[in-house]
C-alpha positions as CSV (number, residue, x, y, z in Angstrom):
1,X,57.9,38.3,71.3
2,X,59.1,35.7,68.6
3,X,60.3,32.7,69.5
4,X,62.9,30.5,68.4
5,X,61.2,29.1,65.2
6,X,60.1,32.5,64.1
7,X,63.3,34.4,64.3
8,X,65.2,31.2,62.7
9,X,63.0,32.0,59.7
10,X,64.1,35.5,59.6
11,X,67.7,34.5,59.6
12,X,66.9,31.9,56.8
13,X,65.2,34.8,54.9
14,X,68.0,37.4,55.5
15,X,70.9,34.9,54.6
16,X,69.5,34.6,50.4
17,X,69.0,38.6,50.3
18,X,71.7,40.7,51.8
19,X,75.2,38.5,51.9
20,X,78.0,40.3,50.4
21,X,76.4,43.6,50.3
22,X,78.4,46.5,51.3
23,X,77.3,49.4,54.4
24,X,77.4,52.9,52.8
25,X,75.4,54.8,55.0
26,X,73.4,54.3,58.3
27,X,71.0,56.5,60.0
28,X,69.2,56.3,63.2
29,X,66.4,58.2,65.3
30,X,66.5,56.9,68.6
31,X,69.6,55.9,70.8
32,X,67.7,53.6,72.2
33,X,67.1,51.7,69.4
34,X,70.5,52.1,67.9
35,X,72.9,52.6,71.2
36,X,76.0,52.6,69.3
37,X,79.1,55.5,69.3
38,X,79.2,57.5,66.0
39,X,83.1,56.9,66.0
40,X,82.2,53.2,65.7
41,X,79.8,53.6,63.1
42,X,82.1,55.2,61.1
43,X,84.9,52.6,61.3
44,X,83.3,49.2,61.9
45,X,80.1,49.7,60.2
46,X,80.2,52.0,57.3
47,X,82.0,50.2,54.4
48,X,81.3,46.8,55.8
49,X,80.0,44.5,53.9
50,X,77.5,41.8,55.7
51,X,79.3,38.2,55.4
52,X,76.6,35.9,57.4
53,X,73.5,36.2,59.3
54,X,73.2,34.1,62.3
55,X,70.9,33.5,65.2
56,X,71.4,32.3,68.7
57,X,68.6,31.8,70.8
58,X,66.1,34.7,70.2
59,X,68.7,36.8,68.9
60,X,69.8,37.8,65.2
61,X,73.4,38.5,64.3
62,X,74.7,40.3,61.6
63,X,78.6,39.6,61.0
64,X,80.5,42.0,59.2
65,X,83.8,42.0,57.4
66,X,85.0,44.2,59.8
67,X,84.8,41.5,62.4
68,X,82.0,43.3,64.1
69,X,78.8,42.3,64.4
70,X,75.1,43.8,64.7
71,X,73.3,42.4,67.8
72,X,69.3,42.8,67.1
73,X,66.6,42.1,69.4
74,X,63.0,42.1,67.7
75,X,61.3,42.5,71.0
76,X,57.9,42.9,70.8
77,X,57.1,45.5,67.9
78,X,60.2,45.3,66.0
79,X,60.1,44.3,62.1
80,X,63.0,44.2,59.5
81,X,62.1,44.9,56.0
82,X,64.5,45.1,53.2
83,X,63.5,46.8,49.8
84,X,65.9,46.0,46.8
85,X,66.8,48.2,43.8
86,X,64.6,46.6,42.0
87,X,61.6,47.2,44.5
88,X,61.4,43.5,45.5
89,X,60.6,43.7,49.0
90,X,60.2,41.4,52.2
91,X,58.9,42.1,55.7
92,X,59.8,40.2,58.9
93,X,58.6,41.3,62.3
94,X,55.3,42.6,63.3
95,X,52.8,43.1,60.7
96,X,51.9,46.7,60.9
97,X,51.2,48.8,57.4
98,X,54.7,49.1,57.7
99,X,55.5,46.1,56.2
100,X,53.7,47.2,52.8
101,X,53.6,50.8,53.2
102,X,56.3,53.4,52.4
103,X,59.4,54.2,54.1
104,X,61.0,55.5,56.4
105,X,57.9,55.9,58.3
106,X,57.0,57.4,61.9
107,X,58.4,53.8,63.1
108,X,61.2,53.2,61.6
109,X,64.5,53.9,64.1
110,X,66.9,52.3,61.5
111,X,68.1,52.7,58.0
112,X,70.9,50.7,56.2
113,X,71.8,51.8,52.8
114,X,73.3,49.2,50.6
115,X,75.8,50.1,48.4
116,X,73.7,48.4,45.6
117,X,70.6,51.0,46.5
118,X,68.9,48.8,48.4
119,X,68.0,49.6,52.0
120,X,67.1,47.6,55.1
121,X,64.7,49.5,57.7
122,X,64.3,48.2,61.7
123,X,61.2,49.7,62.3
124,X,59.6,49.3,66.3
125,X,56.9,51.2,67.0
126,X,57.2,50.5,71.1
127,X,60.9,51.0,71.0
128,X,61.9,48.1,73.2
129,X,64.0,46.6,70.2
130,X,67.5,47.1,69.4
131,X,70.3,47.1,67.2
132,X,73.6,47.0,68.9
133,X,77.0,46.8,66.8
134,X,80.1,45.3,68.9
135,X,83.1,43.5,68.0
136,X,82.4,39.8,67.1
137,X,84.5,38.5,69.5
138,X,82.7,39.9,72.6
139,X,79.6,38.7,71.2
140,X,79.7,35.6,73.3
141,X,80.4,37.7,76.5
142,X,76.9,39.3,76.5
143,X,75.3,38.3,79.6
144,X,72.1,36.9,78.0
145,X,74.7,34.8,75.9
146,X,76.8,33.6,79.0
147,X,73.4,32.5,80.2
148,X,71.4,31.1,77.9
149,X,71.0,27.2,77.3
150,X,72.1,25.2,74.3
151,X,70.7,25.3,71.3
152,X,67.3,22.5,70.8
153,X,67.4,21.8,67.5
154,X,71.2,21.2,66.8
155,X,72.3,18.3,65.9
156,X,74.8,17.4,68.4
157,X,72.3,18.1,71.4
158,X,71.0,14.5,72.5
159,X,68.1,13.4,74.6
160,X,70.7,12.6,77.2
161,X,71.8,16.1,77.7
162,X,68.8,17.4,77.5
163,X,67.6,15.7,80.7
164,X,70.7,16.5,82.5
165,X,69.9,20.3,81.4
166,X,66.9,19.6,83.9
167,X,68.3,18.6,86.9
168,X,69.0,21.8,88.8
169,X,65.2,22.6,88.2
170,X,64.0,19.7,90.3
171,X,61.4,21.4,93.1
172,X,59.8,23.5,89.5
173,X,57.3,22.4,87.3
174,X,58.6,20.8,83.8
175,X,56.6,23.7,81.9
176,X,58.3,26.6,84.1
177,X,62.0,24.9,83.3
178,X,61.1,24.3,80.0
179,X,60.6,28.3,79.8
180,X,63.8,29.1,81.6
181,X,66.3,30.3,78.5
182,X,69.2,29.0,80.8
183,X,68.0,25.5,81.1
184,X,67.5,25.1,76.9
185,X,67.2,27.8,74.3
186,X,64.4,29.1,72.2
187,X,61.5,27.0,74.2
188,X,58.8,29.2,74.4
189,X,54.9,29.3,75.7
190,X,53.3,27.7,72.3
191,X,55.9,25.2,71.7
192,X,56.4,24.1,75.7
193,X,52.3,23.4,75.3
194,X,52.5,21.9,72.1
195,X,55.2,19.6,73.2
196,X,54.1,18.4,76.6
197,X,50.7,17.6,74.8
198,X,53.0,15.3,72.3
199,X,55.0,13.6,75.2
200,X,51.8,13.1,77.4
201,X,52.8,15.1,80.3
202,X,51.0,17.2,82.5
203,X,52.7,21.0,82.5
204,X,52.3,20.9,86.5
205,X,54.5,18.0,87.3
206,X,57.6,18.6,89.1
207,X,60.7,18.2,87.2
208,X,62.0,15.3,90.0
209,X,59.0,13.4,88.7
210,X,59.9,13.1,85.0
211,X,61.3,9.8,84.3
212,X,64.3,9.0,81.5
213,X,62.0,7.8,78.9
214,X,59.2,10.7,79.7
215,X,62.4,13.4,78.9
216,X,63.1,11.5,75.9
217,X,59.6,12.1,74.6
218,X,59.6,15.9,75.8
219,X,63.1,16.1,73.8
220,X,61.7,14.2,70.6
221,X,58.4,16.5,70.7
222,X,60.2,19.9,71.5
223,X,62.6,19.4,67.9
224,X,59.3,18.1,66.2
225,X,57.2,21.0,67.1
226,X,59.9,23.4,66.5
227,X,61.1,22.1,62.8
228,X,57.3,21.7,62.2
229,X,57.0,25.9,62.9
230,X,60.0,26.7,61.1
231,X,58.9,24.2,58.1
232,X,55.7,26.3,58.1
233,X,57.0,29.5,58.4
234,X,56.7,30.7,62.3
235,X,54.1,30.0,64.6
236,X,52.5,33.6,65.3
237,X,49.5,34.0,63.5
238,X,48.9,37.4,65.4
239,X,51.6,39.4,65.1
240,X,54.3,38.1,63.1
241,X,55.3,37.0,60.1
242,X,58.6,35.5,57.8
243,X,61.4,36.9,55.6
244,X,59.2,37.0,52.7
245,X,56.4,39.2,54.7
246,X,54.2,35.7,55.1
247,X,52.3,35.1,58.3
248,X,53.6,32.0,60.3
249,X,50.6,28.9,59.8
250,X,52.3,26.8,62.0
251,X,49.3,27.7,64.3
252,X,46.4,26.2,61.7
253,X,48.3,22.9,62.5
254,X,48.6,23.2,66.1
255,X,47.7,20.4,68.3
256,X,46.6,22.2,71.8
257,X,47.8,25.4,71.9
258,X,44.7,28.1,71.8
259,X,42.3,25.2,71.0
260,X,40.1,25.6,74.5
261,X,36.9,24.4,73.6
262,X,38.3,21.9,70.6
263,X,38.1,18.4,70.9
264,X,41.9,16.9,71.5
265,X,43.1,15.3,68.3
266,X,44.1,11.9,70.0
267,X,41.7,11.2,72.1
268,X,38.9,13.6,71.2
269,X,38.2,15.1,75.0
270,X,38.0,19.0,75.3
271,X,40.7,21.0,75.5
272,X,40.9,22.8,78.7
273,X,43.2,26.1,79.5
274,X,44.7,26.4,82.9
275,X,47.7,28.7,84.6
276,X,51.0,27.2,84.9
277,X,54.1,28.8,85.8
278,X,52.0,32.1,85.5
279,X,51.1,31.6,81.9
280,X,48.1,30.3,80.2
281,X,48.4,26.8,79.5
282,X,46.2,24.1,77.3
283,X,46.0,20.6,77.8
284,X,44.1,17.6,77.0
285,X,42.9,16.4,80.6
286,X,42.4,12.7,79.7
287,X,45.7,12.7,78.2
288,X,47.9,14.7,80.5
289,X,46.9,13.8,83.8
290,X,48.7,14.9,87.0
């Protein structure tokens, strides 16, 4: 599943390509992928202009001139592929041949036709992803939106607020708390491992043992590794590409994640892989002592 930096990369790409475009027709082949009433599609989607592409945690939000929003979750194998009227093309999502092959294909679930004869395809092999149309005013009332924590990269999200968010998870491990989307949005396994390595914190430590100065280090590292990942175009070098169809390059610069057996770039100790919070976890046993 894409993490926050990957979805942010997609958001930025779409904002350069589809803003102002008018949706003329929509075709969908699967009600699970496009669970919307036909009457709503005709009234609020067809004929609407795209006004903005946003992100909340790992969810894409495409706002329309009708005061409705397309809420998109790519899940495990979702893609968004844009093909312009002059055959310009970009792909975002799971890197199958659908990114470069003729579309629609057998994985295509939804097709958006724009007035300038360009198209956007939502492809999803496993059919776990979805595109939902709803009033923009109701988006904050989605259960997920009400539960999800603050965005860690927002300018007004301070290290003090970051530490306060973890108080209710005092008896759990710091890694489990970082992965809890209701504490802070968008921190997944890669970024938890990288941030804890940077902060020299063992992922199995209980939240209640983390000192204020250590929380500040974790906060700084979370923001640093996520911003670096966005700069490099996303993290997942196996199954995710950015809005220009290029694989994310952050993993080439990862310091601990998936580097078991290699040496720690800080102290030279061999990196090991353990299990914390039910997830494979990468640490330096010298720098991250329990």
